[in-house]
N, C-alpha and C positions, 0 to 999 in steps of 0.2 A: 499550540504552543511550542509545535517545532519551528514554527516560521515565525512568531513573536519571538522567539532567541535569536534563527539565524539573522534576520532582519535587526536584529538591536547588535548582534557579533558584526555584523560587515559593516554599519553606519560607525560603526570605531575604527576603519583602517577603510576609509571610501576609494580605494582602489584595487580591493582587493575581492577575488575572482568570486560571486555571485549564487555558484553554480546551485551551493547545498539550500541560499533562499528560495534560487525557482521551485526547488522540487516540495520544498516545505510549501511556499505558497499552491503547488499543484496540488498535493496532498491534501489541505487545509479547505480548497476550494470545492473537489470532490467528496468531500467529508460532509460539506455544508450542505453539499448540494443536496446529498441522502438525507441529512438528518431530516427526525418526522417533525422539530418544529418549525423547519424552514418551510417542508412542505403545507402544513398547519398557515405558516402565515400569511404564503399566499396562495391558496384555497388548491392548489395540484392535488388532485387525485388517483394518480398514478401510484402512489406509495402504497394503495393496498396492501392486506394483507398477503394475499393471493400476490402481488408481482411488485414487491421489495426488494426480495433475492433476483430478481431476472435485474430488477434497475440497478442495485449494488455491484449488480456485474459489468454490466455494462459501463454502469460507472468507472470499475474499477480495471477495467480494460480502455477504457480513453483513458486513466490515470494513466496508465502505463504507455498508450504513446503518446502523451504530451512531455511525459518523463526522457523517452525515449528520443524525440525529438530536440530537446532540452539540453540533452549531454550528447547529444552525435559524437561533438569531439572532444567529450571527457576519458576518461580508461579508467575503466573497473578501480587499478590500481593506485588511481588518485584519489577517487571518491566511492569509499566502499557502499561507503551509503547507497547508494543507485541500485548494486545488485540488491543487498537485505531489501528495499522497499520494491524492488521487481517482484521478490520472490515473495515476501509478503502477503501483497496483489496480489501474484497467479494463485497463493495455495487459499485466500478467501475467497476470491471466485471461483474455483474448483468447488469449495465448501457451498456457495452461494446459489448455484445450479445444481450440487448434489439438495440443499432442504428444499429446492423449487421443486425437484424431481420428487423427492420425498413425499411432500407436502400434497401437491398438487395435480403430481401426472400419476401418480399411483396412489394418489390419496389415504396416503397413513395416519393415522390419529395420536397412534399410541407413540409414548416417547422410549426411542430407545440408544444404540449406544452412540452413532451417526450425531442424534442430537446433544448425548453430551462431550462429546469431539468437535462438532460444530462448536459448542461453547466456548471451548476452554481453547483450542486450537486459534479461534478469531480472535480473541483476546491476546491470547498469547503474541500472536505477528501482529498485531498492534501496537505492542508493547516494543517489541523488536524494531518496528518500522521507526519507533520515538525512540529510541535507543540510538537507530544505527545516524538520524538528524540531528541528533542530537552533539556523538560525539566523530563521526566518521573515521572508524575502525572497523577492524575485519574482527571484531569478538567473540566469533564462533567459528572465526574458520574460511567462512564459506569463498570468499575470495580465494585462498591455499586449493580449497577444491575445485574451482572453476578456474586456477592456470593446472594444477591437476588433472585434471577431464580434458583440456582442451592440450594439452602435452606442452605448458610452455613452460619456460623457467622462471624461478622465482625471480620476484621483481629487488633491485637494486636496493 
């Protein structure tokens, strides 16, 4: 959704900066690659129940790397969506690894608070990233917090 929105928005003004569109495309391709229907269509067996969390983690970390390359010359002040997407993907990655360890290494089969936390948080992070890609605004104050932690003054 965000990719199509940004693609249409940028096509209206032909010479405008397409950074958000490229970030959205990267996210779209990452989520497409992790979609179970895509795996079934191409008969990819790596998305089994046991390995799905590791694959999702790898795709999210790869997506972060691609976004950092795409936006290497772009500031977080100009593109708050960059920070929001990176935070969202890092949190999702940490949760994916936690679930993998819990289910496959610790062999936990009973639902507990981590599973509920995982379900709610991954969906909240996905919504947060979508809102950031649509609005490119610092709606939760992450950029302010980032600047404060880094000891930078407020942007003009």
